[in-house]
PyMOL Python script that loads the backbone (N, CA, C, O; Angstrom):
from pymol import cmd

cmd.read_pdbstr("""\
ATOM      1  N   UNK A   1       0.830  -1.175   0.000  1.00  0.00           N
ATOM      2  CA  UNK A   1       0.000   0.000   0.000  1.00  0.00           C
ATOM      3  C   UNK A   1       0.879   1.244   0.000  1.00  0.00           C
ATOM      4  O   UNK A   1       1.794   1.344   0.817  1.00  0.00           O
ATOM      5  N   UNK A   2       0.626   2.183  -0.887  1.00  0.00           N
ATOM      6  CA  UNK A   2       1.425   3.394  -0.927  1.00  0.00           C
ATOM      7  C   UNK A   2       1.000   4.344   0.190  1.00  0.00           C
ATOM      8  O   UNK A   2      -0.166   4.376   0.585  1.00  0.00           O
ATOM      9  N   UNK A   3       1.954   5.109   0.687  1.00  0.00           N
ATOM     10  CA  UNK A   3       1.708   6.049   1.771  1.00  0.00           C
ATOM     11  C   UNK A   3       1.169   7.350   1.205  1.00  0.00           C
ATOM     12  O   UNK A   3       1.644   7.834   0.178  1.00  0.00           O
ATOM     13  N   UNK A   4       0.179   7.912   1.875  1.00  0.00           N
ATOM     14  CA  UNK A   4      -0.337   9.214   1.501  1.00  0.00           C
ATOM     15  C   UNK A   4       0.561  10.278   2.094  1.00  0.00           C
ATOM     16  O   UNK A   4       0.774  10.310   3.306  1.00  0.00           O
ATOM     17  N   UNK A   5       1.078  11.131   1.269  1.00  0.00           N
ATOM     18  CA  UNK A   5       1.916  12.233   1.720  1.00  0.00           C
ATOM     19  C   UNK A   5       1.258  13.514   1.236  1.00  0.00           C
ATOM     20  O   UNK A   5       0.896  13.640   0.066  1.00  0.00           O
ATOM     21  N   UNK A   6       1.110  14.454   2.146  1.00  0.00           N
ATOM     22  CA  UNK A   6       0.520  15.740   1.787  1.00  0.00           C
ATOM     23  C   UNK A   6       1.656  16.687   1.424  1.00  0.00           C
ATOM     24  O   UNK A   6       2.633  16.252   0.815  1.00  0.00           O
ATOM     25  N   UNK A   7       1.566  17.913   1.762  1.00  0.00           N
ATOM     26  CA  UNK A   7       2.635  18.848   1.449  1.00  0.00           C
ATOM     27  C   UNK A   7       3.762  18.668   2.463  1.00  0.00           C
ATOM     28  O   UNK A   7       3.506  18.661   3.667  1.00  0.00           O
ATOM     29  N   UNK A   8       5.000  18.522   2.003  1.00  0.00           N
ATOM     30  CA  UNK A   8       6.106  18.234   2.923  1.00  0.00           C
ATOM     31  C   UNK A   8       6.430  19.414   3.845  1.00  0.00           C
ATOM     32  O   UNK A   8       6.353  20.578   3.452  1.00  0.00           O
ATOM     33  N   UNK A   9       6.787  19.078   5.052  1.00  0.00           N
ATOM     34  CA  UNK A   9       7.312  20.023   6.041  1.00  0.00           C
ATOM     35  C   UNK A   9       6.361  21.139   6.444  1.00  0.00           C
ATOM     36  O   UNK A   9       6.812  22.253   6.710  1.00  0.00           O
ATOM     37  N   UNK A  10       5.067  20.876   6.498  1.00  0.00           N
ATOM     38  CA  UNK A  10       4.119  21.897   6.942  1.00  0.00           C
ATOM     39  C   UNK A  10       3.241  21.438   8.102  1.00  0.00           C
ATOM     40  O   UNK A  10       2.477  22.235   8.646  1.00  0.00           O
ATOM     41  N   UNK A  11       3.335  20.194   8.479  1.00  0.00           N
ATOM     42  CA  UNK A  11       2.449  19.631   9.494  1.00  0.00           C
ATOM     43  C   UNK A  11       2.770  20.195  10.876  1.00  0.00           C
ATOM     44  O   UNK A  11       3.938  20.333  11.241  1.00  0.00           O
ATOM     45  N   UNK A  12       1.734  20.519  11.638  1.00  0.00           N
ATOM     46  CA  UNK A  12       1.899  21.099  12.969  1.00  0.00           C
ATOM     47  C   UNK A  12       1.947  20.046  14.076  1.00  0.00           C
ATOM     48  O   UNK A  12       2.061  20.399  15.250  1.00  0.00           O
ATOM     49  N   UNK A  13       1.865  18.783  13.732  1.00  0.00           N
ATOM     50  CA  UNK A  13       1.844  17.685  14.698  1.00  0.00           C
ATOM     51  C   UNK A  13       3.128  17.629  15.520  1.00  0.00           C
ATOM     52  O   UNK A  13       4.232  17.693  14.979  1.00  0.00           O
ATOM     53  N   UNK A  14       2.960  17.506  16.853  1.00  0.00           N
ATOM     54  CA  UNK A  14       4.100  17.326  17.746  1.00  0.00           C
ATOM     55  C   UNK A  14       3.740  16.296  18.808  1.00  0.00           C
ATOM     56  O   UNK A  14       2.598  16.226  19.264  1.00  0.00           O
ATOM     57  N   UNK A  15       4.716  15.511  19.188  1.00  0.00           N
ATOM     58  CA  UNK A  15       4.543  14.484  20.209  1.00  0.00           C
ATOM     59  C   UNK A  15       5.586  14.689  21.297  1.00  0.00           C
ATOM     60  O   UNK A  15       6.783  14.753  21.016  1.00  0.00           O
ATOM     61  N   UNK A  16       5.132  14.790  22.531  1.00  0.00           N
ATOM     62  CA  UNK A  16       6.037  14.881  23.680  1.00  0.00           C
ATOM     63  C   UNK A  16       6.198  13.468  24.237  1.00  0.00           C
ATOM     64  O   UNK A  16       5.349  12.988  24.989  1.00  0.00           O
ATOM     65  N   UNK A  17       7.272  12.820  23.870  1.00  0.00           N
ATOM     66  CA  UNK A  17       7.495  11.421  24.256  1.00  0.00           C
ATOM     67  C   UNK A  17       7.567  11.239  25.767  1.00  0.00           C
ATOM     68  O   UNK A  17       7.215  10.177  26.280  1.00  0.00           O
ATOM     69  N   UNK A  18       8.014  12.255  26.478  1.00  0.00           N
ATOM     70  CA  UNK A  18       8.109  12.153  27.936  1.00  0.00           C
ATOM     71  C   UNK A  18       6.742  12.045  28.607  1.00  0.00           C
ATOM     72  O   UNK A  18       6.623  11.458  29.682  1.00  0.00           O
ATOM     73  N   UNK A  19       5.712  12.609  27.980  1.00  0.00           N
ATOM     74  CA  UNK A  19       4.361  12.541  28.533  1.00  0.00           C
ATOM     75  C   UNK A  19       3.636  11.247  28.164  1.00  0.00           C
ATOM     76  O   UNK A  19       2.709  10.833  28.859  1.00  0.00           O
ATOM     77  N   UNK A  20       4.056  10.614  27.077  1.00  0.00           N
ATOM     78  CA  UNK A  20       3.366   9.431  26.562  1.00  0.00           C
ATOM     79  C   UNK A  20       3.367   8.306  27.587  1.00  0.00           C
ATOM     80  O   UNK A  20       4.397   7.981  28.178  1.00  0.00           O
ATOM     81  N   UNK A  21       2.182   7.714  27.786  1.00  0.00           N
ATOM     82  CA  UNK A  21       2.044   6.585  28.719  1.00  0.00           C
ATOM     83  C   UNK A  21       1.897   5.245  27.987  1.00  0.00           C
ATOM     84  O   UNK A  21       1.752   4.197  28.617  1.00  0.00           O
ATOM     85  N   UNK A  22       1.937   5.293  26.656  1.00  0.00           N
ATOM     86  CA  UNK A  22       1.888   4.056  25.884  1.00  0.00           C
ATOM     87  C   UNK A  22       0.521   3.420  25.759  1.00  0.00           C
ATOM     88  O   UNK A  22       0.420   2.206  25.580  1.00  0.00           O
ATOM     89  N   UNK A  23      -0.537   4.216  25.851  1.00  0.00           N
ATOM     90  CA  UNK A  23      -1.896   3.660  25.786  1.00  0.00           C
ATOM     91  C   UNK A  23      -2.279   3.194  24.374  1.00  0.00           C
ATOM     92  O   UNK A  23      -3.127   2.316  24.218  1.00  0.00           O
ATOM     93  N   UNK A  24      -1.657   3.780  23.353  1.00  0.00           N
ATOM     94  CA  UNK A  24      -1.918   3.377  21.975  1.00  0.00           C
ATOM     95  C   UNK A  24      -3.138   4.008  21.323  1.00  0.00           C
ATOM     96  O   UNK A  24      -3.491   3.640  20.202  1.00  0.00           O
ATOM     97  N   UNK A  25      -3.781   4.935  21.988  1.00  0.00           N
ATOM     98  CA  UNK A  25      -4.965   5.584  21.404  1.00  0.00           C
ATOM     99  C   UNK A  25      -4.632   6.302  20.101  1.00  0.00           C
ATOM    100  O   UNK A  25      -5.424   6.266  19.160  1.00  0.00           O
ATOM    101  N   UNK A  26      -3.484   6.947  20.033  1.00  0.00           N
ATOM    102  CA  UNK A  26      -3.112   7.668  18.811  1.00  0.00           C
ATOM    103  C   UNK A  26      -3.001   6.711  17.627  1.00  0.00           C
ATOM    104  O   UNK A  26      -3.406   7.037  16.511  1.00  0.00           O
ATOM    105  N   UNK A  27      -2.460   5.554  17.879  1.00  0.00           N
ATOM    106  CA  UNK A  27      -2.323   4.548  16.822  1.00  0.00           C
ATOM    107  C   UNK A  27      -3.699   4.051  16.386  1.00  0.00           C
ATOM    108  O   UNK A  27      -3.949   3.839  15.199  1.00  0.00           O
ATOM    109  N   UNK A  28      -4.570   3.872  17.346  1.00  0.00           N
ATOM    110  CA  UNK A  28      -5.911   3.367  17.056  1.00  0.00           C
ATOM    111  C   UNK A  28      -6.751   4.356  16.241  1.00  0.00           C
ATOM    112  O   UNK A  28      -7.494   3.941  15.351  1.00  0.00           O
ATOM    113  N   UNK A  29      -6.646   5.640  16.529  1.00  0.00           N
ATOM    114  CA  UNK A  29      -7.526   6.621  15.889  1.00  0.00           C
ATOM    115  C   UNK A  29      -6.931   7.287  14.650  1.00  0.00           C
ATOM    116  O   UNK A  29      -7.669   7.909  13.886  1.00  0.00           O
ATOM    117  N   UNK A  30      -5.642   7.177  14.431  1.00  0.00           N
ATOM    118  CA  UNK A  30      -5.003   7.849  13.286  1.00  0.00           C
ATOM    119  C   UNK A  30      -5.379   7.155  11.977  1.00  0.00           C
ATOM    120  O   UNK A  30      -5.094   5.970  11.804  1.00  0.00           O
ATOM    121  N   UNK A  31      -6.017   7.884  11.052  1.00  0.00           N
ATOM    122  CA  UNK A  31      -6.439   7.255   9.800  1.00  0.00           C
ATOM    123  C   UNK A  31      -5.303   6.973   8.824  1.00  0.00           C
ATOM    124  O   UNK A  31      -5.507   6.253   7.846  1.00  0.00           O
ATOM    125  N   UNK A  32      -4.117   7.518   9.061  1.00  0.00           N
ATOM    126  CA  UNK A  32      -3.009   7.321   8.131  1.00  0.00           C
ATOM    127  C   UNK A  32      -1.780   6.678   8.747  1.00  0.00           C
ATOM    128  O   UNK A  32      -0.686   6.759   8.189  1.00  0.00           O
ATOM    129  N   UNK A  33      -1.955   6.043   9.892  1.00  0.00           N
ATOM    130  CA  UNK A  33      -0.870   5.300  10.545  1.00  0.00           C
ATOM    131  C   UNK A  33       0.395   6.134  10.710  1.00  0.00           C
ATOM    132  O   UNK A  33       1.498   5.681  10.403  1.00  0.00           O
ATOM    133  N   UNK A  34       0.220   7.345  11.193  1.00  0.00           N
ATOM    134  CA  UNK A  34       1.346   8.247  11.407  1.00  0.00           C
ATOM    135  C   UNK A  34       2.209   7.776  12.581  1.00  0.00           C
ATOM    136  O   UNK A  34       3.416   8.016  12.608  1.00  0.00           O
ATOM    137  N   UNK A  35       1.580   7.107  13.549  1.00  0.00           N
ATOM    138  CA  UNK A  35       2.275   6.706  14.769  1.00  0.00           C
ATOM    139  C   UNK A  35       2.600   5.216  14.779  1.00  0.00           C
ATOM    140  O   UNK A  35       1.923   4.410  14.141  1.00  0.00           O
ATOM    141  N   UNK A  36       3.651   4.872  15.517  1.00  0.00           N
ATOM    142  CA  UNK A  36       4.006   3.490  15.819  1.00  0.00           C
ATOM    143  C   UNK A  36       4.332   3.415  17.301  1.00  0.00           C
ATOM    144  O   UNK A  36       4.645   4.428  17.926  1.00  0.00           O
ATOM    145  N   UNK A  37       4.259   2.235  17.853  1.00  0.00           N
ATOM    146  CA  UNK A  37       4.628   2.010  19.244  1.00  0.00           C
ATOM    147  C   UNK A  37       6.028   1.416  19.261  1.00  0.00           C
ATOM    148  O   UNK A  37       6.301   0.413  18.601  1.00  0.00           O
ATOM    149  N   UNK A  38       6.905   2.049  20.022  1.00  0.00           N
ATOM    150  CA  UNK A  38       8.268   1.537  20.136  1.00  0.00           C
ATOM    151  C   UNK A  38       8.734   1.717  21.579  1.00  0.00           C
ATOM    152  O   UNK A  38       8.627   2.808  22.140  1.00  0.00           O
ATOM    153  N   UNK A  39       9.239   0.668  22.162  1.00  0.00           N
ATOM    154  CA  UNK A  39       9.706   0.681  23.548  1.00  0.00           C
ATOM    155  C   UNK A  39       8.631   1.180  24.505  1.00  0.00           C
ATOM    156  O   UNK A  39       8.928   1.898  25.460  1.00  0.00           O
ATOM    157  N   UNK A  40       7.383   0.800  24.249  1.00  0.00           N
ATOM    158  CA  UNK A  40       6.281   1.123  25.140  1.00  0.00           C
ATOM    159  C   UNK A  40       5.737   2.535  25.035  1.00  0.00           C
ATOM    160  O   UNK A  40       4.919   2.946  25.857  1.00  0.00           O
ATOM    161  N   UNK A  41       6.180   3.280  24.034  1.00  0.00           N
ATOM    162  CA  UNK A  41       5.700   4.649  23.836  1.00  0.00           C
ATOM    163  C   UNK A  41       5.455   4.912  22.350  1.00  0.00           C
ATOM    164  O   UNK A  41       6.067   4.299  21.474  1.00  0.00           O
ATOM    165  N   UNK A  42       4.553   5.831  22.107  1.00  0.00           N
ATOM    166  CA  UNK A  42       4.259   6.202  20.726  1.00  0.00           C
ATOM    167  C   UNK A  42       5.412   7.017  20.142  1.00  0.00           C
ATOM    168  O   UNK A  42       6.091   7.765  20.845  1.00  0.00           O
ATOM    169  N   UNK A  43       5.607   6.850  18.851  1.00  0.00           N
ATOM    170  CA  UNK A  43       6.561   7.655  18.101  1.00  0.00           C
ATOM    171  C   UNK A  43       5.933   8.010  16.775  1.00  0.00           C
ATOM    172  O   UNK A  43       5.075   7.284  16.273  1.00  0.00           O
ATOM    173  N   UNK A  44       6.354   9.120  16.205  1.00  0.00           N
ATOM    174  CA  UNK A  44       5.868   9.525  14.888  1.00  0.00           C
ATOM    175  C   UNK A  44       6.678   8.785  13.842  1.00  0.00           C
ATOM    176  O   UNK A  44       7.901   8.904  13.783  1.00  0.00           O
ATOM    177  N   UNK A  45       5.974   8.013  13.011  1.00  0.00           N
ATOM    178  CA  UNK A  45       6.632   7.235  11.968  1.00  0.00           C
ATOM    179  C   UNK A  45       6.763   8.054  10.690  1.00  0.00           C
ATOM    180  O   UNK A  45       7.822   8.060  10.063  1.00  0.00           O
ATOM    181  N   UNK A  46       5.692   8.745  10.301  1.00  0.00           N
ATOM    182  CA  UNK A  46       5.683   9.470   9.021  1.00  0.00           C
ATOM    183  C   UNK A  46       4.949  10.798   9.207  1.00  0.00           C
ATOM    184  O   UNK A  46       3.739  10.880   8.996  1.00  0.00           O
ATOM    185  N   UNK A  47       5.678  11.821   9.598  1.00  0.00           N
ATOM    186  CA  UNK A  47       5.091  13.128   9.890  1.00  0.00           C
ATOM    187  C   UNK A  47       4.317  13.692   8.707  1.00  0.00           C
ATOM    188  O   UNK A  47       3.210  14.202   8.879  1.00  0.00           O
ATOM    189  N   UNK A  48       4.877  13.608   7.526  1.00  0.00           N
ATOM    190  CA  UNK A  48       4.238  14.187   6.343  1.00  0.00           C
ATOM    191  C   UNK A  48       2.976  13.455   5.908  1.00  0.00           C
ATOM    192  O   UNK A  48       2.262  13.936   5.028  1.00  0.00           O
ATOM    193  N   UNK A  49       2.685  12.307   6.502  1.00  0.00           N
ATOM    194  CA  UNK A  49       1.437  11.596   6.197  1.00  0.00           C
ATOM    195  C   UNK A  49       0.272  12.129   7.026  1.00  0.00           C
ATOM    196  O   UNK A  49      -0.882  11.782   6.775  1.00  0.00           O
ATOM    197  N   UNK A  50       0.571  12.964   8.004  1.00  0.00           N
ATOM    198  CA  UNK A  50      -0.467  13.512   8.875  1.00  0.00           C
ATOM    199  C   UNK A  50      -1.360  14.473   8.097  1.00  0.00           C
ATOM    200  O   UNK A  50      -0.870  15.364   7.404  1.00  0.00           O
ATOM    201  N   UNK A  51      -2.674  14.285   8.216  1.00  0.00           N
ATOM    202  CA  UNK A  51      -3.619  15.177   7.542  1.00  0.00           C
ATOM    203  C   UNK A  51      -4.220  16.187   8.517  1.00  0.00           C
ATOM    204  O   UNK A  51      -5.154  16.912   8.176  1.00  0.00           O
ATOM    205  N   UNK A  52      -3.679  16.226   9.724  1.00  0.00           N
ATOM    206  CA  UNK A  52      -4.075  17.188  10.757  1.00  0.00           C
ATOM    207  C   UNK A  52      -5.565  17.127  11.099  1.00  0.00           C
ATOM    208  O   UNK A  52      -6.213  18.160  11.265  1.00  0.00           O
ATOM    209  N   UNK A  53      -6.093  15.923  11.202  1.00  0.00           N
ATOM    210  CA  UNK A  53      -7.501  15.780  11.567  1.00  0.00           C
ATOM    211  C   UNK A  53      -7.734  16.067  13.044  1.00  0.00           C
ATOM    212  O   UNK A  53      -8.836  16.454  13.436  1.00  0.00           O
ATOM    213  N   UNK A  54      -6.704  15.879  13.866  1.00  0.00           N
ATOM    214  CA  UNK A  54      -6.802  16.165  15.287  1.00  0.00           C
ATOM    215  C   UNK A  54      -7.276  15.009  16.150  1.00  0.00           C
ATOM    216  O   UNK A  54      -7.379  15.153  17.368  1.00  0.00           O
ATOM    217  N   UNK A  55      -7.566  13.867  15.545  1.00  0.00           N
ATOM    218  CA  UNK A  55      -8.077  12.727  16.315  1.00  0.00           C
ATOM    219  C   UNK A  55      -7.085  12.271  17.379  1.00  0.00           C
ATOM    220  O   UNK A  55      -7.487  11.907  18.484  1.00  0.00           O
ATOM    221  N   UNK A  56      -5.814  12.288  17.062  1.00  0.00           N
ATOM    222  CA  UNK A  56      -4.805  11.829  18.019  1.00  0.00           C
ATOM    223  C   UNK A  56      -4.752  12.724  19.247  1.00  0.00           C
ATOM    224  O   UNK A  56      -4.736  12.231  20.375  1.00  0.00           O
ATOM    225  N   UNK A  57      -4.724  14.024  19.039  1.00  0.00           N
ATOM    226  CA  UNK A  57      -4.618  14.936  20.179  1.00  0.00           C
ATOM    227  C   UNK A  57      -5.892  14.949  21.014  1.00  0.00           C
ATOM    228  O   UNK A  57      -5.832  15.081  22.237  1.00  0.00           O
ATOM    229  N   UNK A  58      -7.039  14.812  20.365  1.00  0.00           N
ATOM    230  CA  UNK A  58      -8.309  14.797  21.099  1.00  0.00           C
ATOM    231  C   UNK A  58      -8.468  13.534  21.934  1.00  0.00           C
ATOM    232  O   UNK A  58      -9.176  13.544  22.941  1.00  0.00           O
ATOM    233  N   UNK A  59      -7.822  12.453  21.529  1.00  0.00           N
ATOM    234  CA  UNK A  59      -7.969  11.182  22.233  1.00  0.00           C
ATOM    235  C   UNK A  59      -6.800  10.827  23.134  1.00  0.00           C
ATOM    236  O   UNK A  59      -6.838   9.792  23.801  1.00  0.00           O
ATOM    237  N   UNK A  60      -5.778  11.640  23.173  1.00  0.00           N
ATOM    238  CA  UNK A  60      -4.631  11.368  24.045  1.00  0.00           C
ATOM    239  C   UNK A  60      -5.000  11.756  25.479  1.00  0.00           C
ATOM    240  O   UNK A  60      -5.272  12.926  25.751  1.00  0.00           O
ATOM    241  N   UNK A  61      -5.012  10.785  26.398  1.00  0.00           N
ATOM    242  CA  UNK A  61      -5.455  11.069  27.764  1.00  0.00           C
ATOM    243  C   UNK A  61      -4.483  11.907  28.584  1.00  0.00           C
ATOM    244  O   UNK A  61      -4.848  12.394  29.654  1.00  0.00           O
ATOM    245  N   UNK A  62      -3.254  12.085  28.109  1.00  0.00           N
ATOM    246  CA  UNK A  62      -2.259  12.842  28.869  1.00  0.00           C
ATOM    247  C   UNK A  62      -1.739  14.069  28.117  1.00  0.00           C
ATOM    248  O   UNK A  62      -0.735  14.662  28.511  1.00  0.00           O
ATOM    249  N   UNK A  63      -2.420  14.445  27.042  1.00  0.00           N
ATOM    250  CA  UNK A  63      -2.057  15.624  26.241  1.00  0.00           C
ATOM    251  C   UNK A  63      -0.601  15.595  25.770  1.00  0.00           C
ATOM    252  O   UNK A  63       0.089  16.614  25.788  1.00  0.00           O
ATOM    253  N   UNK A  64      -0.149  14.416  25.349  1.00  0.00           N
ATOM    254  CA  UNK A  64       1.212  14.280  24.837  1.00  0.00           C
ATOM    255  C   UNK A  64       1.307  14.689  23.369  1.00  0.00           C
ATOM    256  O   UNK A  64       2.407  14.845  22.838  1.00  0.00           O
ATOM    257  N   UNK A  65       0.162  14.863  22.715  1.00  0.00           N
ATOM    258  CA  UNK A  65       0.136  15.175  21.289  1.00  0.00           C
ATOM    259  C   UNK A  65      -0.566  16.509  21.077  1.00  0.00           C
ATOM    260  O   UNK A  65      -1.634  16.768  21.633  1.00  0.00           O
ATOM    261  N   UNK A  66       0.059  17.343  20.262  1.00  0.00           N
ATOM    262  CA  UNK A  66      -0.572  18.597  19.869  1.00  0.00           C
ATOM    263  C   UNK A  66      -0.566  18.701  18.355  1.00  0.00           C
ATOM    264  O   UNK A  66       0.380  18.277  17.691  1.00  0.00           O
ATOM    265  N   UNK A  67      -1.626  19.267  17.827  1.00  0.00           N
ATOM    266  CA  UNK A  67      -1.731  19.522  16.394  1.00  0.00           C
ATOM    267  C   UNK A  67      -2.789  20.595  16.194  1.00  0.00           C
ATOM    268  O   UNK A  67      -3.840  20.575  16.834  1.00  0.00           O
ATOM    269  N   UNK A  68      -2.504  21.517  15.313  1.00  0.00           N
ATOM    270  CA  UNK A  68      -3.496  22.531  14.958  1.00  0.00           C
ATOM    271  C   UNK A  68      -4.311  21.926  13.824  1.00  0.00           C
ATOM    272  O   UNK A  68      -3.926  22.000  12.657  1.00  0.00           O
ATOM    273  N   UNK A  69      -5.415  21.340  14.175  1.00  0.00           N
ATOM    274  CA  UNK A  69      -6.210  20.569  13.223  1.00  0.00           C
ATOM    275  C   UNK A  69      -6.551  21.375  11.980  1.00  0.00           C
ATOM    276  O   UNK A  69      -7.154  22.445  12.055  1.00  0.00           O
ATOM    277  N   UNK A  70      -6.146  20.829  10.826  1.00  0.00           N
ATOM    278  CA  UNK A  70      -6.474  21.420   9.543  1.00  0.00           C
ATOM    279  C   UNK A  70      -5.678  22.634   9.143  1.00  0.00           C
ATOM    280  O   UNK A  70      -5.994  23.249   8.124  1.00  0.00           O
ATOM    281  N   UNK A  71      -4.665  23.012   9.889  1.00  0.00           N
ATOM    282  CA  UNK A  71      -3.977  24.272   9.621  1.00  0.00           C
ATOM    283  C   UNK A  71      -2.860  24.156   8.589  1.00  0.00           C
ATOM    284  O   UNK A  71      -2.852  24.907   7.613  1.00  0.00           O
ATOM    285  N   UNK A  72      -1.938  23.252   8.778  1.00  0.00           N
ATOM    286  CA  UNK A  72      -0.725  23.205   7.959  1.00  0.00           C
ATOM    287  C   UNK A  72      -0.955  23.079   6.475  1.00  0.00           C
ATOM    288  O   UNK A  72      -0.418  23.875   5.704  1.00  0.00           O
ATOM    289  N   UNK A  73      -1.734  22.106   6.048  1.00  0.00           N
ATOM    290  CA  UNK A  73      -1.945  21.898   4.619  1.00  0.00           C
ATOM    291  C   UNK A  73      -2.683  23.068   3.990  1.00  0.00           C
ATOM    292  O   UNK A  73      -2.338  23.499   2.890  1.00  0.00           O
ATOM    293  N   UNK A  74      -3.687  23.581   4.670  1.00  0.00           N
ATOM    294  CA  UNK A  74      -4.441  24.703   4.121  1.00  0.00           C
ATOM    295  C   UNK A  74      -3.545  25.923   3.964  1.00  0.00           C
ATOM    296  O   UNK A  74      -3.588  26.590   2.931  1.00  0.00           O
ATOM    297  N   UNK A  75      -2.743  26.221   4.962  1.00  0.00           N
ATOM    298  CA  UNK A  75      -1.833  27.363   4.869  1.00  0.00           C
ATOM    299  C   UNK A  75      -0.785  27.163   3.792  1.00  0.00           C
ATOM    300  O   UNK A  75      -0.420  28.107   3.090  1.00  0.00           O
ATOM    301  N   UNK A  76      -0.306  25.950   3.660  1.00  0.00           N
ATOM    302  CA  UNK A  76       0.692  25.678   2.637  1.00  0.00           C
ATOM    303  C   UNK A  76       0.129  25.924   1.244  1.00  0.00           C
ATOM    304  O   UNK A  76       0.799  26.512   0.396  1.00  0.00           O
ATOM    305  N   UNK A  77      -1.085  25.480   1.010  1.00  0.00           N
ATOM    306  CA  UNK A  77      -1.719  25.685  -0.296  1.00  0.00           C
ATOM    307  C   UNK A  77      -1.892  27.180  -0.573  1.00  0.00           C
ATOM    308  O   UNK A  77      -1.601  27.650  -1.673  1.00  0.00           O
ATOM    309  N   UNK A  78      -2.365  27.919   0.425  1.00  0.00           N
ATOM    310  CA  UNK A  78      -2.568  29.361   0.256  1.00  0.00           C
ATOM    311  C   UNK A  78      -1.238  30.065   0.015  1.00  0.00           C
ATOM    312  O   UNK A  78      -1.125  30.872  -0.907  1.00  0.00           O
ATOM    313  N   UNK A  79      -0.236  29.771   0.829  1.00  0.00           N
ATOM    314  CA  UNK A  79       1.061  30.426   0.673  1.00  0.00           C
ATOM    315  C   UNK A  79       1.704  30.120  -0.669  1.00  0.00           C
ATOM    316  O   UNK A  79       2.292  31.004  -1.292  1.00  0.00           O
ATOM    317  N   UNK A  80       1.600  28.901  -1.110  1.00  0.00           N
ATOM    318  CA  UNK A  80       2.168  28.558  -2.421  1.00  0.00           C
ATOM    319  C   UNK A  80       1.395  29.231  -3.552  1.00  0.00           C
ATOM    320  O   UNK A  80       1.986  29.644  -4.549  1.00  0.00           O
ATOM    321  N   UNK A  81       0.072  29.341  -3.398  1.00  0.00           N
ATOM    322  CA  UNK A  81      -0.739  30.020  -4.409  1.00  0.00           C
ATOM    323  C   UNK A  81      -0.383  31.511  -4.489  1.00  0.00           C
ATOM    324  O   UNK A  81      -0.496  32.133  -5.545  1.00  0.00           O
ATOM    325  N   UNK A  82       0.046  32.067  -3.355  1.00  0.00           N
ATOM    326  CA  UNK A  82       0.454  33.470  -3.320  1.00  0.00           C
ATOM    327  C   UNK A  82       1.876  33.677  -3.833  1.00  0.00           C
ATOM    328  O   UNK A  82       2.367  34.804  -3.883  1.00  0.00           O
ATOM    329  N   UNK A  83       2.527  32.589  -4.211  1.00  0.00           N
ATOM    330  CA  UNK A  83       3.858  32.678  -4.792  1.00  0.00           C
ATOM    331  C   UNK A  83       4.986  32.771  -3.787  1.00  0.00           C
ATOM    332  O   UNK A  83       6.109  33.113  -4.158  1.00  0.00           O
ATOM    333  N   UNK A  84       4.725  32.480  -2.547  1.00  0.00           N
ATOM    334  CA  UNK A  84       5.779  32.514  -1.538  1.00  0.00           C
ATOM    335  C   UNK A  84       6.713  31.339  -1.766  1.00  0.00           C
ATOM    336  O   UNK A  84       6.267  30.203  -1.929  1.00  0.00           O
ATOM    337  N   UNK A  85       7.990  31.613  -1.777  1.00  0.00           N
ATOM    338  CA  UNK A  85       8.956  30.585  -2.138  1.00  0.00           C
ATOM    339  C   UNK A  85       9.833  30.134  -0.983  1.00  0.00           C
ATOM    340  O   UNK A  85      10.546  29.140  -1.121  1.00  0.00           O
ATOM    341  N   UNK A  86       9.810  30.817   0.140  1.00  0.00           N
ATOM    342  CA  UNK A  86      10.684  30.465   1.255  1.00  0.00           C
ATOM    343  C   UNK A  86      10.108  29.351   2.118  1.00  0.00           C
ATOM    344  O   UNK A  86      10.725  28.968   3.112  1.00  0.00           O
ATOM    345  N   UNK A  87       8.977  28.840   1.773  1.00  0.00           N
ATOM    346  CA  UNK A  87       8.362  27.756   2.537  1.00  0.00           C
ATOM    347  C   UNK A  87       6.859  27.898   2.511  1.00  0.00           C
ATOM    348  O   UNK A  87       6.318  28.910   2.066  1.00  0.00           O
ATOM    349  N   UNK A  88       6.213  26.893   2.982  1.00  0.00           N
ATOM    350  CA  UNK A  88       4.773  26.901   2.925  1.00  0.00           C
ATOM    351  C   UNK A  88       4.136  27.110   4.290  1.00  0.00           C
ATOM    352  O   UNK A  88       2.916  27.225   4.400  1.00  0.00           O
ATOM    353  N   UNK A  89       4.944  27.157   5.308  1.00  0.00           N
ATOM    354  CA  UNK A  89       4.415  27.278   6.665  1.00  0.00           C
ATOM    355  C   UNK A  89       3.713  28.612   6.858  1.00  0.00           C
ATOM    356  O   UNK A  89       4.103  29.622   6.273  1.00  0.00           O
ATOM    357  N   UNK A  90       2.678  28.607   7.679  1.00  0.00           N
ATOM    358  CA  UNK A  90       1.929  29.832   7.946  1.00  0.00           C
ATOM    359  C   UNK A  90       2.779  30.867   8.671  1.00  0.00           C
ATOM    360  O   UNK A  90       2.415  32.042   8.713  1.00  0.00           O
ATOM    361  N   UNK A  91       3.894  30.451   9.235  1.00  0.00           N
ATOM    362  CA  UNK A  91       4.758  31.375   9.957  1.00  0.00           C
ATOM    363  C   UNK A  91       5.684  32.151   9.035  1.00  0.00           C
ATOM    364  O   UNK A  91       6.350  33.090   9.471  1.00  0.00           O
ATOM    365  N   UNK A  92       5.732  31.769   7.767  1.00  0.00           N
ATOM    366  CA  UNK A  92       6.624  32.415   6.824  1.00  0.00           C
ATOM    367  C   UNK A  92       6.047  33.772   6.436  1.00  0.00           C
ATOM    368  O   UNK A  92       4.882  33.889   6.057  1.00  0.00           O
ATOM    369  N   UNK A  93       6.876  34.769   6.539  1.00  0.00           N
ATOM    370  CA  UNK A  93       6.491  36.111   6.137  1.00  0.00           C
ATOM    371  C   UNK A  93       7.532  36.633   5.171  1.00  0.00           C
ATOM    372  O   UNK A  93       8.705  36.759   5.523  1.00  0.00           O
ATOM    373  N   UNK A  94       7.119  36.928   3.984  1.00  0.00           N
ATOM    374  CA  UNK A  94       8.033  37.461   2.978  1.00  0.00           C
ATOM    375  C   UNK A  94       7.713  38.910   2.725  1.00  0.00           C
ATOM    376  O   UNK A  94       6.550  39.275   2.551  1.00  0.00           O
ATOM    377  N   UNK A  95       8.727  39.734   2.702  1.00  0.00           N
ATOM    378  CA  UNK A  95       8.524  41.174   2.478  1.00  0.00           C
ATOM    379  C   UNK A  95       8.988  41.525   1.089  1.00  0.00           C
ATOM    380  O   UNK A  95       8.910  42.686   0.687  1.00  0.00           O
TER     381      UNK A  95
END
""", "prot")
cmd.dss("prot")
cmd.show_as("cartoon", "prot")
cmd.util.cbc("prot")
cmd.orient("prot")
């Protein structure tokens, strides 16, 4: 099965491994298998496969995962459409 990759390097997903308790909820709810379990804790396997749906962060019982649901890809598309070349992140400001 081929991996779905959205726009590279724009995803807002972050995982604090120190907070992770290894419950596996992120793995269960992620529609694109972004996470894997390794050494009893979740890890991000494929960051660029994240579609920023927010299911992982909403279901993490210890708030180890943060993501601005729906932000990265939408901003990347808008920034690229505006001709910005230094990156697609919403934080990029070109003068």
